[in-house]
mmJSON file of the N, C-alpha and C atoms, coordinates in Angstrom:
{"data_MODEL":{"atom_site":{
"group_PDB":["ATOM","ATOM","ATOM","ATOM","ATOM","ATOM","ATOM","ATOM","ATOM","ATOM","ATOM","ATOM","ATOM","ATOM","ATOM","ATOM","ATOM","ATOM","ATOM","ATOM","ATOM","ATOM","ATOM","ATOM","ATOM","ATOM","ATOM","ATOM","ATOM","ATOM","ATOM","ATOM","ATOM","ATOM","ATOM","ATOM","ATOM","ATOM","ATOM","ATOM","ATOM","ATOM","ATOM","ATOM","ATOM","ATOM","ATOM","ATOM","ATOM","ATOM","ATOM","ATOM","ATOM","ATOM","ATOM","ATOM","ATOM","ATOM","ATOM","ATOM","ATOM","ATOM","ATOM","ATOM","ATOM","ATOM","ATOM","ATOM","ATOM","ATOM","ATOM","ATOM","ATOM","ATOM","ATOM","ATOM","ATOM","ATOM","ATOM","ATOM","ATOM","ATOM","ATOM","ATOM","ATOM","ATOM","ATOM","ATOM","ATOM","ATOM","ATOM","ATOM","ATOM","ATOM","ATOM","ATOM","ATOM","ATOM","ATOM","ATOM","ATOM","ATOM","ATOM","ATOM","ATOM","ATOM","ATOM","ATOM","ATOM","ATOM","ATOM","ATOM","ATOM","ATOM","ATOM","ATOM","ATOM","ATOM","ATOM","ATOM","ATOM","ATOM","ATOM","ATOM","ATOM","ATOM","ATOM","ATOM","ATOM","ATOM","ATOM","ATOM","ATOM","ATOM","ATOM","ATOM","ATOM","ATOM","ATOM","ATOM","ATOM","ATOM","ATOM","ATOM","ATOM","ATOM","ATOM","ATOM","ATOM","ATOM","ATOM","ATOM","ATOM","ATOM","ATOM","ATOM","ATOM","ATOM","ATOM","ATOM","ATOM","ATOM","ATOM","ATOM","ATOM","ATOM","ATOM","ATOM","ATOM","ATOM","ATOM","ATOM","ATOM","ATOM","ATOM","ATOM","ATOM","ATOM","ATOM","ATOM","ATOM","ATOM","ATOM","ATOM","ATOM","ATOM","ATOM","ATOM","ATOM","ATOM","ATOM","ATOM","ATOM","ATOM","ATOM","ATOM","ATOM","ATOM","ATOM","ATOM","ATOM","ATOM","ATOM","ATOM","ATOM","ATOM","ATOM","ATOM","ATOM","ATOM","ATOM","ATOM","ATOM","ATOM","ATOM","ATOM"],
"id":[1,2,3,4,5,6,7,8,9,10,11,12,13,14,15,16,17,18,19,20,21,22,23,24,25,26,27,28,29,30,31,32,33,34,35,36,37,38,39,40,41,42,43,44,45,46,47,48,49,50,51,52,53,54,55,56,57,58,59,60,61,62,63,64,65,66,67,68,69,70,71,72,73,74,75,76,77,78,79,80,81,82,83,84,85,86,87,88,89,90,91,92,93,94,95,96,97,98,99,100,101,102,103,104,105,106,107,108,109,110,111,112,113,114,115,116,117,118,119,120,121,122,123,124,125,126,127,128,129,130,131,132,133,134,135,136,137,138,139,140,141,142,143,144,145,146,147,148,149,150,151,152,153,154,155,156,157,158,159,160,161,162,163,164,165,166,167,168,169,170,171,172,173,174,175,176,177,178,179,180,181,182,183,184,185,186,187,188,189,190,191,192,193,194,195,196,197,198,199,200,201,202,203,204,205,206,207,208,209,210,211,212,213,214,215,216],
"type_symbol":["N","C","C","N","C","C","N","C","C","N","C","C","N","C","C","N","C","C","N","C","C","N","C","C","N","C","C","N","C","C","N","C","C","N","C","C","N","C","C","N","C","C","N","C","C","N","C","C","N","C","C","N","C","C","N","C","C","N","C","C","N","C","C","N","C","C","N","C","C","N","C","C","N","C","C","N","C","C","N","C","C","N","C","C","N","C","C","N","C","C","N","C","C","N","C","C","N","C","C","N","C","C","N","C","C","N","C","C","N","C","C","N","C","C","N","C","C","N","C","C","N","C","C","N","C","C","N","C","C","N","C","C","N","C","C","N","C","C","N","C","C","N","C","C","N","C","C","N","C","C","N","C","C","N","C","C","N","C","C","N","C","C","N","C","C","N","C","C","N","C","C","N","C","C","N","C","C","N","C","C","N","C","C","N","C","C","N","C","C","N","C","C","N","C","C","N","C","C","N","C","C","N","C","C","N","C","C","N","C","C","N","C","C","N","C","C"],
"label_atom_id":["N","CA","C","N","CA","C","N","CA","C","N","CA","C","N","CA","C","N","CA","C","N","CA","C","N","CA","C","N","CA","C","N","CA","C","N","CA","C","N","CA","C","N","CA","C","N","CA","C","N","CA","C","N","CA","C","N","CA","C","N","CA","C","N","CA","C","N","CA","C","N","CA","C","N","CA","C","N","CA","C","N","CA","C","N","CA","C","N","CA","C","N","CA","C","N","CA","C","N","CA","C","N","CA","C","N","CA","C","N","CA","C","N","CA","C","N","CA","C","N","CA","C","N","CA","C","N","CA","C","N","CA","C","N","CA","C","N","CA","C","N","CA","C","N","CA","C","N","CA","C","N","CA","C","N","CA","C","N","CA","C","N","CA","C","N","CA","C","N","CA","C","N","CA","C","N","CA","C","N","CA","C","N","CA","C","N","CA","C","N","CA","C","N","CA","C","N","CA","C","N","CA","C","N","CA","C","N","CA","C","N","CA","C","N","CA","C","N","CA","C","N","CA","C","N","CA","C","N","CA","C","N","CA","C","N","CA","C","N","CA","C","N","CA","C","N","CA","C","N","CA","C"],
"label_alt_id":[null,null,null,null,null,null,null,null,null,null,null,null,null,null,null,null,null,null,null,null,null,null,null,null,null,null,null,null,null,null,null,null,null,null,null,null,null,null,null,null,null,null,null,null,null,null,null,null,null,null,null,null,null,null,null,null,null,null,null,null,null,null,null,null,null,null,null,null,null,null,null,null,null,null,null,null,null,null,null,null,null,null,null,null,null,null,null,null,null,null,null,null,null,null,null,null,null,null,null,null,null,null,null,null,null,null,null,null,null,null,null,null,null,null,null,null,null,null,null,null,null,null,null,null,null,null,null,null,null,null,null,null,null,null,null,null,null,null,null,null,null,null,null,null,null,null,null,null,null,null,null,null,null,null,null,null,null,null,null,null,null,null,null,null,null,null,null,null,null,null,null,null,null,null,null,null,null,null,null,null,null,null,null,null,null,null,null,null,null,null,null,null,null,null,null,null,null,null,null,null,null,null,null,null,null,null,null,null,null,null,null,null,null,null,null,null],
"label_comp_id":["MET","MET","MET","LYS","LYS","LYS","GLY","GLY","GLY","ILE","ILE","ILE","ASP","ASP","ASP","MET","MET","MET","HIS","HIS","HIS","GLU","GLU","GLU","ILE","ILE","ILE","SER","SER","SER","GLU","GLU","GLU","LYS","LYS","LYS","LYS","LYS","LYS","ARG","ARG","ARG","GLY","GLY","GLY","LEU","LEU","LEU","ILE","ILE","ILE","LYS","LYS","LYS","LEU","LEU","LEU","ALA","ALA","ALA","GLU","GLU","GLU","LYS","LYS","LYS","TYR","TYR","TYR","GLY","GLY","GLY","ILE","ILE","ILE","SER","SER","SER","HIS","HIS","HIS","LYS","LYS","LYS","LYS","LYS","LYS","VAL","VAL","VAL","ILE","ILE","ILE","THR","THR","THR","HIS","HIS","HIS","SER","SER","SER","GLN","GLN","GLN","GLU","GLU","GLU","LEU","LEU","LEU","ASP","ASP","ASP","VAL","VAL","VAL","LEU","LEU","LEU","ILE","ILE","ILE","ASN","ASN","ASN","LYS","LYS","LYS","TRP","TRP","TRP","MET","MET","MET","GLU","GLU","GLU","ALA","ALA","ALA","GLN","GLN","GLN","GLN","GLN","GLN","THR","THR","THR","ARG","ARG","ARG","ARG","ARG","ARG","LEU","LEU","LEU","SER","SER","SER","ILE","ILE","ILE","GLU","GLU","GLU","TYR","TYR","TYR","ILE","ILE","ILE","ILE","ILE","ILE","TYR","TYR","TYR","HIS","HIS","HIS","ASP","ASP","ASP","SER","SER","SER","ASN","ASN","ASN","THR","THR","THR","TYR","TYR","TYR","LYS","LYS","LYS","ASN","ASN","ASN","GLN","GLN","GLN","SER","SER","SER","GLU","GLU","GLU","LYS","LYS","LYS"],
"label_asym_id":["A","A","A","A","A","A","A","A","A","A","A","A","A","A","A","A","A","A","A","A","A","A","A","A","A","A","A","A","A","A","A","A","A","A","A","A","A","A","A","A","A","A","A","A","A","A","A","A","A","A","A","A","A","A","A","A","A","A","A","A","A","A","A","A","A","A","A","A","A","A","A","A","A","A","A","A","A","A","A","A","A","A","A","A","A","A","A","A","A","A","A","A","A","A","A","A","A","A","A","A","A","A","A","A","A","A","A","A","A","A","A","A","A","A","A","A","A","A","A","A","A","A","A","A","A","A","A","A","A","A","A","A","A","A","A","A","A","A","A","A","A","A","A","A","A","A","A","A","A","A","A","A","A","A","A","A","A","A","A","A","A","A","A","A","A","A","A","A","A","A","A","A","A","A","A","A","A","A","A","A","A","A","A","A","A","A","A","A","A","A","A","A","A","A","A","A","A","A","A","A","A","A","A","A","A","A","A","A","A","A","A","A","A","A","A","A"],
"label_entity_id":["1","1","1","1","1","1","1","1","1","1","1","1","1","1","1","1","1","1","1","1","1","1","1","1","1","1","1","1","1","1","1","1","1","1","1","1","1","1","1","1","1","1","1","1","1","1","1","1","1","1","1","1","1","1","1","1","1","1","1","1","1","1","1","1","1","1","1","1","1","1","1","1","1","1","1","1","1","1","1","1","1","1","1","1","1","1","1","1","1","1","1","1","1","1","1","1","1","1","1","1","1","1","1","1","1","1","1","1","1","1","1","1","1","1","1","1","1","1","1","1","1","1","1","1","1","1","1","1","1","1","1","1","1","1","1","1","1","1","1","1","1","1","1","1","1","1","1","1","1","1","1","1","1","1","1","1","1","1","1","1","1","1","1","1","1","1","1","1","1","1","1","1","1","1","1","1","1","1","1","1","1","1","1","1","1","1","1","1","1","1","1","1","1","1","1","1","1","1","1","1","1","1","1","1","1","1","1","1","1","1","1","1","1","1","1","1"],
"label_seq_id":[1,1,1,2,2,2,3,3,3,4,4,4,5,5,5,6,6,6,7,7,7,8,8,8,9,9,9,10,10,10,11,11,11,12,12,12,13,13,13,14,14,14,15,15,15,16,16,16,17,17,17,18,18,18,19,19,19,20,20,20,21,21,21,22,22,22,23,23,23,24,24,24,25,25,25,26,26,26,27,27,27,28,28,28,29,29,29,30,30,30,31,31,31,32,32,32,33,33,33,34,34,34,35,35,35,36,36,36,37,37,37,38,38,38,39,39,39,40,40,40,41,41,41,42,42,42,43,43,43,44,44,44,45,45,45,46,46,46,47,47,47,48,48,48,49,49,49,50,50,50,51,51,51,52,52,52,53,53,53,54,54,54,55,55,55,56,56,56,57,57,57,58,58,58,59,59,59,60,60,60,61,61,61,62,62,62,63,63,63,64,64,64,65,65,65,66,66,66,67,67,67,68,68,68,69,69,69,70,70,70,71,71,71,72,72,72],
"pdbx_PDB_ins_code":[null,null,null,null,null,null,null,null,null,null,null,null,null,null,null,null,null,null,null,null,null,null,null,null,null,null,null,null,null,null,null,null,null,null,null,null,null,null,null,null,null,null,null,null,null,null,null,null,null,null,null,null,null,null,null,null,null,null,null,null,null,null,null,null,null,null,null,null,null,null,null,null,null,null,null,null,null,null,null,null,null,null,null,null,null,null,null,null,null,null,null,null,null,null,null,null,null,null,null,null,null,null,null,null,null,null,null,null,null,null,null,null,null,null,null,null,null,null,null,null,null,null,null,null,null,null,null,null,null,null,null,null,null,null,null,null,null,null,null,null,null,null,null,null,null,null,null,null,null,null,null,null,null,null,null,null,null,null,null,null,null,null,null,null,null,null,null,null,null,null,null,null,null,null,null,null,null,null,null,null,null,null,null,null,null,null,null,null,null,null,null,null,null,null,null,null,null,null,null,null,null,null,null,null,null,null,null,null,null,null,null,null,null,null,null,null],
"Cartn_x":[0.842,0.0,0.88,0.624,1.418,0.967,1.861,1.549,0.574,-0.178,-1.116,-0.399,-0.477,0.132,-0.94,-0.553,-1.506,-2.021,-1.22,-1.678,-2.888,-2.807,-3.912,-5.174,-5.0,-6.134,-6.715,-5.845,-6.312,-7.088,-6.595,-7.293,-8.678,-8.75,-10.036,-10.992,-10.457,-11.283,-11.817,-10.956,-11.411,-12.525,-12.348,-13.388,-14.694,-14.59,-15.782,-16.509,-15.765,-16.369,-17.098,-16.459,-17.098,-18.391,-18.336,-19.545,-20.651,-20.291,-21.287,-21.922,-21.106,-21.651,-22.604,-22.282,-23.092,-24.371,-24.262,-25.382,-26.039,-25.366,-25.871,-25.27,-25.22,-24.485,-25.169,-26.43,-27.154,-27.12,-26.569,-26.561,-25.646,-26.066,-25.314,-23.862,-23.628,-22.259,-21.394,-21.979,-21.248,-20.938,-21.905,-21.708,-20.638,-20.698,-19.694,-18.299,-18.186,-16.897,-16.385,-17.285,-16.921,-16.394,-17.031,-16.58,-15.204,-14.962,-13.641,-12.579,-12.929,-12.018,-11.741,-12.767,-12.586,-11.588,-11.696,-10.78,-9.344,-9.146,-7.798,-7.238,-8.056,-7.61,-7.273,-8.111,-7.843,-6.55,-6.304,-5.056,-3.854,-3.98,-2.886,-2.606,-3.664,-3.488,-2.868,-3.281,-2.715,-1.22,-0.858,0.556,1.363,0.785,1.486,1.689,0.68,0.763,1.826,1.832,2.825,4.226,4.392,5.698,6.131,5.211,5.534,5.945,5.2,5.528,6.881,7.197,8.497,9.623,9.435,10.45,10.608,9.491,9.567,10.3,10.05,10.727,12.233,12.603,14.025,14.69,14.064,14.634,14.762,13.722,13.753,14.824,14.848,15.808,17.24,17.49,18.83,19.256,18.335,18.7,18.998,18.262,18.54,19.849,20.135,21.398,22.562,22.453,23.502,23.662,22.544,22.573,23.25,22.88,23.467,24.959,25.376,26.793,27.598,27.022,27.751,27.852,26.982,27.033,28.109,28.628,29.628,30.996],
"Cartn_y":[-1.187,0.0,1.24,2.154,3.371,4.289,5.16,6.082,7.164,7.649,8.744,10.038,11.024,12.303,13.391,14.5,15.591,16.173,16.102,16.603,15.797,14.493,13.625,13.931,14.153,14.489,15.843,16.812,18.148,18.106,17.32,17.188,16.569,15.55,14.888,15.866,16.681,17.669,18.723,19.191,20.169,19.574,18.316,17.646,17.549,17.269,17.182,18.526,19.586,20.925,21.243,20.933,21.19,20.382,19.113,18.289,18.814,19.222,19.738,21.023,21.869,23.106,22.798,21.779,21.437,20.681,19.702,18.811,19.013,19.697,19.801,18.693,18.935,18.012,16.663,16.549,15.291,14.341,14.782,13.965,12.75,11.638,10.381,10.533,11.281,11.484,12.184,13.156,13.917,13.025,12.257,11.368,10.319,9.739,8.745,9.361,10.545,11.241,11.564,11.978,12.283,11.04,9.913,8.657,8.253,8.495,8.214,9.108,10.369,11.285,10.801,10.341,9.793,8.637,7.761,6.618,7.104,8.075,8.619,9.224,10.006,10.645,9.591,8.578,7.512,6.773,6.479,5.814,6.703,8.0,8.928,8.986,9.078,9.14,7.85,6.718,5.433,5.372,5.846,5.859,6.776,7.932,8.855,8.219,7.531,6.87,5.774,4.98,3.911,4.496,5.575,6.232,6.756,7.363,7.906,6.787,5.692,4.569,3.965,3.908,3.39,4.271,5.569,6.505,6.377,6.279,6.116,4.83,3.759,2.488,2.633,3.257,3.441,4.271,5.356,6.216,5.441,4.719,3.95,2.869,2.135,1.043,1.584,2.671,3.255,3.767,4.392,4.928,3.8,2.694,1.546,0.866,0.786,0.2,1.03,2.345,3.239,3.097,3.043,2.914,1.606,0.511,-0.792,-0.832,-0.191,-0.172,0.663,1.73,2.593,1.97,0.992,0.319,-0.76,-1.154,-2.233,-1.739],
"Cartn_z":[0.0,0.0,0.0,-0.909,-0.929,0.195,0.596,1.671,1.23,2.168,1.928,2.284,1.403,1.75,1.85,2.42,2.644,1.328,0.275,-1.024,-1.508,-1.362,-1.773,-0.966,0.324,1.194,0.799,0.531,0.134,-1.176,-2.132,-3.413,-3.22,-2.393,-2.128,-1.444,-0.536,0.167,-0.804,-1.714,-2.714,-3.579,-3.956,-4.74,-3.973,-2.687,-1.84,-1.779,-1.621,-1.554,-2.857,-3.988,-5.288,-5.443,-5.056,-5.147,-4.237,-3.036,-2.089,-2.611,-3.24,-3.815,-4.969,-5.743,-6.913,-6.549,-5.621,-5.34,-3.978,-3.069,-1.698,-0.847,0.461,1.334,1.551,1.194,1.423,0.233,-0.874,-2.087,-1.918,-2.526,-2.42,-2.882,-3.964,-4.459,-3.412,-2.739,-1.719,-0.518,-0.105,1.05,0.738,-0.453,-0.848,-0.878,-1.454,-1.53,-0.124,0.745,2.13,2.846,2.602,3.215,2.685,1.409,0.837,1.475,1.706,2.389,3.805,4.49,5.846,5.848,4.86,4.774,4.592,3.709,3.498,4.78,5.461,6.704,7.753,7.878,8.851,8.532,7.255,6.866,7.177,6.895,7.166,8.669,9.469,10.922,11.457,10.919,11.342,11.01,9.825,9.433,10.343,10.705,11.603,12.972,13.458,14.767,14.738,13.671,13.533,13.487,12.729,12.624,13.992,14.728,16.049,17.003,16.991,17.872,17.511,16.221,15.792,16.302,16.212,16.693,18.202,18.915,20.37,20.734,19.999,20.275,20.06,18.958,18.661,19.747,20.149,21.19,22.495,22.876,24.12,24.045,22.942,22.778,22.803,22.079,22.046,23.411,24.146,25.46,26.437,26.353,27.223,26.839,25.549,25.103,25.622,25.497,25.981,27.493,28.206,29.664,30.068,29.402,29.722,29.412,28.347,27.992,28.978,29.469,30.403,31.79,32.084,33.386,33.42,32.275,32.217,32.598],
"occupancy":[1.0,1.0,1.0,1.0,1.0,1.0,1.0,1.0,1.0,1.0,1.0,1.0,1.0,1.0,1.0,1.0,1.0,1.0,1.0,1.0,1.0,1.0,1.0,1.0,1.0,1.0,1.0,1.0,1.0,1.0,1.0,1.0,1.0,1.0,1.0,1.0,1.0,1.0,1.0,1.0,1.0,1.0,1.0,1.0,1.0,1.0,1.0,1.0,1.0,1.0,1.0,1.0,1.0,1.0,1.0,1.0,1.0,1.0,1.0,1.0,1.0,1.0,1.0,1.0,1.0,1.0,1.0,1.0,1.0,1.0,1.0,1.0,1.0,1.0,1.0,1.0,1.0,1.0,1.0,1.0,1.0,1.0,1.0,1.0,1.0,1.0,1.0,1.0,1.0,1.0,1.0,1.0,1.0,1.0,1.0,1.0,1.0,1.0,1.0,1.0,1.0,1.0,1.0,1.0,1.0,1.0,1.0,1.0,1.0,1.0,1.0,1.0,1.0,1.0,1.0,1.0,1.0,1.0,1.0,1.0,1.0,1.0,1.0,1.0,1.0,1.0,1.0,1.0,1.0,1.0,1.0,1.0,1.0,1.0,1.0,1.0,1.0,1.0,1.0,1.0,1.0,1.0,1.0,1.0,1.0,1.0,1.0,1.0,1.0,1.0,1.0,1.0,1.0,1.0,1.0,1.0,1.0,1.0,1.0,1.0,1.0,1.0,1.0,1.0,1.0,1.0,1.0,1.0,1.0,1.0,1.0,1.0,1.0,1.0,1.0,1.0,1.0,1.0,1.0,1.0,1.0,1.0,1.0,1.0,1.0,1.0,1.0,1.0,1.0,1.0,1.0,1.0,1.0,1.0,1.0,1.0,1.0,1.0,1.0,1.0,1.0,1.0,1.0,1.0,1.0,1.0,1.0,1.0,1.0,1.0,1.0,1.0,1.0,1.0,1.0,1.0],
"B_iso_or_equiv":[0.0,0.0,0.0,0.0,0.0,0.0,0.0,0.0,0.0,0.0,0.0,0.0,0.0,0.0,0.0,0.0,0.0,0.0,0.0,0.0,0.0,0.0,0.0,0.0,0.0,0.0,0.0,0.0,0.0,0.0,0.0,0.0,0.0,0.0,0.0,0.0,0.0,0.0,0.0,0.0,0.0,0.0,0.0,0.0,0.0,0.0,0.0,0.0,0.0,0.0,0.0,0.0,0.0,0.0,0.0,0.0,0.0,0.0,0.0,0.0,0.0,0.0,0.0,0.0,0.0,0.0,0.0,0.0,0.0,0.0,0.0,0.0,0.0,0.0,0.0,0.0,0.0,0.0,0.0,0.0,0.0,0.0,0.0,0.0,0.0,0.0,0.0,0.0,0.0,0.0,0.0,0.0,0.0,0.0,0.0,0.0,0.0,0.0,0.0,0.0,0.0,0.0,0.0,0.0,0.0,0.0,0.0,0.0,0.0,0.0,0.0,0.0,0.0,0.0,0.0,0.0,0.0,0.0,0.0,0.0,0.0,0.0,0.0,0.0,0.0,0.0,0.0,0.0,0.0,0.0,0.0,0.0,0.0,0.0,0.0,0.0,0.0,0.0,0.0,0.0,0.0,0.0,0.0,0.0,0.0,0.0,0.0,0.0,0.0,0.0,0.0,0.0,0.0,0.0,0.0,0.0,0.0,0.0,0.0,0.0,0.0,0.0,0.0,0.0,0.0,0.0,0.0,0.0,0.0,0.0,0.0,0.0,0.0,0.0,0.0,0.0,0.0,0.0,0.0,0.0,0.0,0.0,0.0,0.0,0.0,0.0,0.0,0.0,0.0,0.0,0.0,0.0,0.0,0.0,0.0,0.0,0.0,0.0,0.0,0.0,0.0,0.0,0.0,0.0,0.0,0.0,0.0,0.0,0.0,0.0,0.0,0.0,0.0,0.0,0.0,0.0],
"pdbx_formal_charge":[null,null,null,null,null,null,null,null,null,null,null,null,null,null,null,null,null,null,null,null,null,null,null,null,null,null,null,null,null,null,null,null,null,null,null,null,null,null,null,null,null,null,null,null,null,null,null,null,null,null,null,null,null,null,null,null,null,null,null,null,null,null,null,null,null,null,null,null,null,null,null,null,null,null,null,null,null,null,null,null,null,null,null,null,null,null,null,null,null,null,null,null,null,null,null,null,null,null,null,null,null,null,null,null,null,null,null,null,null,null,null,null,null,null,null,null,null,null,null,null,null,null,null,null,null,null,null,null,null,null,null,null,null,null,null,null,null,null,null,null,null,null,null,null,null,null,null,null,null,null,null,null,null,null,null,null,null,null,null,null,null,null,null,null,null,null,null,null,null,null,null,null,null,null,null,null,null,null,null,null,null,null,null,null,null,null,null,null,null,null,null,null,null,null,null,null,null,null,null,null,null,null,null,null,null,null,null,null,null,null,null,null,null,null,null,null],
"auth_seq_id":[1,1,1,2,2,2,3,3,3,4,4,4,5,5,5,6,6,6,7,7,7,8,8,8,9,9,9,10,10,10,11,11,11,12,12,12,13,13,13,14,14,14,15,15,15,16,16,16,17,17,17,18,18,18,19,19,19,20,20,20,21,21,21,22,22,22,23,23,23,24,24,24,25,25,25,26,26,26,27,27,27,28,28,28,29,29,29,30,30,30,31,31,31,32,32,32,33,33,33,34,34,34,35,35,35,36,36,36,37,37,37,38,38,38,39,39,39,40,40,40,41,41,41,42,42,42,43,43,43,44,44,44,45,45,45,46,46,46,47,47,47,48,48,48,49,49,49,50,50,50,51,51,51,52,52,52,53,53,53,54,54,54,55,55,55,56,56,56,57,57,57,58,58,58,59,59,59,60,60,60,61,61,61,62,62,62,63,63,63,64,64,64,65,65,65,66,66,66,67,67,67,68,68,68,69,69,69,70,70,70,71,71,71,72,72,72],
"auth_comp_id":["MET","MET","MET","LYS","LYS","LYS","GLY","GLY","GLY","ILE","ILE","ILE","ASP","ASP","ASP","MET","MET","MET","HIS","HIS","HIS","GLU","GLU","GLU","ILE","ILE","ILE","SER","SER","SER","GLU","GLU","GLU","LYS","LYS","LYS","LYS","LYS","LYS","ARG","ARG","ARG","GLY","GLY","GLY","LEU","LEU","LEU","ILE","ILE","ILE","LYS","LYS","LYS","LEU","LEU","LEU","ALA","ALA","ALA","GLU","GLU","GLU","LYS","LYS","LYS","TYR","TYR","TYR","GLY","GLY","GLY","ILE","ILE","ILE","SER","SER","SER","HIS","HIS","HIS","LYS","LYS","LYS","LYS","LYS","LYS","VAL","VAL","VAL","ILE","ILE","ILE","THR","THR","THR","HIS","HIS","HIS","SER","SER","SER","GLN","GLN","GLN","GLU","GLU","GLU","LEU","LEU","LEU","ASP","ASP","ASP","VAL","VAL","VAL","LEU","LEU","LEU","ILE","ILE","ILE","ASN","ASN","ASN","LYS","LYS","LYS","TRP","TRP","TRP","MET","MET","MET","GLU","GLU","GLU","ALA","ALA","ALA","GLN","GLN","GLN","GLN","GLN","GLN","THR","THR","THR","ARG","ARG","ARG","ARG","ARG","ARG","LEU","LEU","LEU","SER","SER","SER","ILE","ILE","ILE","GLU","GLU","GLU","TYR","TYR","TYR","ILE","ILE","ILE","ILE","ILE","ILE","TYR","TYR","TYR","HIS","HIS","HIS","ASP","ASP","ASP","SER","SER","SER","ASN","ASN","ASN","THR","THR","THR","TYR","TYR","TYR","LYS","LYS","LYS","ASN","ASN","ASN","GLN","GLN","GLN","SER","SER","SER","GLU","GLU","GLU","LYS","LYS","LYS"],
"auth_asym_id":["A","A","A","A","A","A","A","A","A","A","A","A","A","A","A","A","A","A","A","A","A","A","A","A","A","A","A","A","A","A","A","A","A","A","A","A","A","A","A","A","A","A","A","A","A","A","A","A","A","A","A","A","A","A","A","A","A","A","A","A","A","A","A","A","A","A","A","A","A","A","A","A","A","A","A","A","A","A","A","A","A","A","A","A","A","A","A","A","A","A","A","A","A","A","A","A","A","A","A","A","A","A","A","A","A","A","A","A","A","A","A","A","A","A","A","A","A","A","A","A","A","A","A","A","A","A","A","A","A","A","A","A","A","A","A","A","A","A","A","A","A","A","A","A","A","A","A","A","A","A","A","A","A","A","A","A","A","A","A","A","A","A","A","A","A","A","A","A","A","A","A","A","A","A","A","A","A","A","A","A","A","A","A","A","A","A","A","A","A","A","A","A","A","A","A","A","A","A","A","A","A","A","A","A","A","A","A","A","A","A","A","A","A","A","A","A"],
"auth_atom_id":["N","CA","C","N","CA","C","N","CA","C","N","CA","C","N","CA","C","N","CA","C","N","CA","C","N","CA","C","N","CA","C","N","CA","C","N","CA","C","N","CA","C","N","CA","C","N","CA","C","N","CA","C","N","CA","C","N","CA","C","N","CA","C","N","CA","C","N","CA","C","N","CA","C","N","CA","C","N","CA","C","N","CA","C","N","CA","C","N","CA","C","N","CA","C","N","CA","C","N","CA","C","N","CA","C","N","CA","C","N","CA","C","N","CA","C","N","CA","C","N","CA","C","N","CA","C","N","CA","C","N","CA","C","N","CA","C","N","CA","C","N","CA","C","N","CA","C","N","CA","C","N","CA","C","N","CA","C","N","CA","C","N","CA","C","N","CA","C","N","CA","C","N","CA","C","N","CA","C","N","CA","C","N","CA","C","N","CA","C","N","CA","C","N","CA","C","N","CA","C","N","CA","C","N","CA","C","N","CA","C","N","CA","C","N","CA","C","N","CA","C","N","CA","C","N","CA","C","N","CA","C","N","CA","C","N","CA","C","N","CA","C","N","CA","C","N","CA","C","N","CA","C"],
"pdbx_PDB_model_num":[1,1,1,1,1,1,1,1,1,1,1,1,1,1,1,1,1,1,1,1,1,1,1,1,1,1,1,1,1,1,1,1,1,1,1,1,1,1,1,1,1,1,1,1,1,1,1,1,1,1,1,1,1,1,1,1,1,1,1,1,1,1,1,1,1,1,1,1,1,1,1,1,1,1,1,1,1,1,1,1,1,1,1,1,1,1,1,1,1,1,1,1,1,1,1,1,1,1,1,1,1,1,1,1,1,1,1,1,1,1,1,1,1,1,1,1,1,1,1,1,1,1,1,1,1,1,1,1,1,1,1,1,1,1,1,1,1,1,1,1,1,1,1,1,1,1,1,1,1,1,1,1,1,1,1,1,1,1,1,1,1,1,1,1,1,1,1,1,1,1,1,1,1,1,1,1,1,1,1,1,1,1,1,1,1,1,1,1,1,1,1,1,1,1,1,1,1,1,1,1,1,1,1,1,1,1,1,1,1,1,1,1,1,1,1,1]
}}}
């Protein structure tokens, strides 16, 4: 799966706004587009969370390795 970037989310949001202006917010096309935007945002947030947890693990692991080496 390729990564989701903010440009892709912004483009989807612009499309949603155009559809809402044309059809109104209750139209099936608008609702479907909105749900697709939700999926993109959720995937992006999940990737950010995974990246953050990976960084935290690396920092924790490195600090413990350094601590253990300095105790020897």
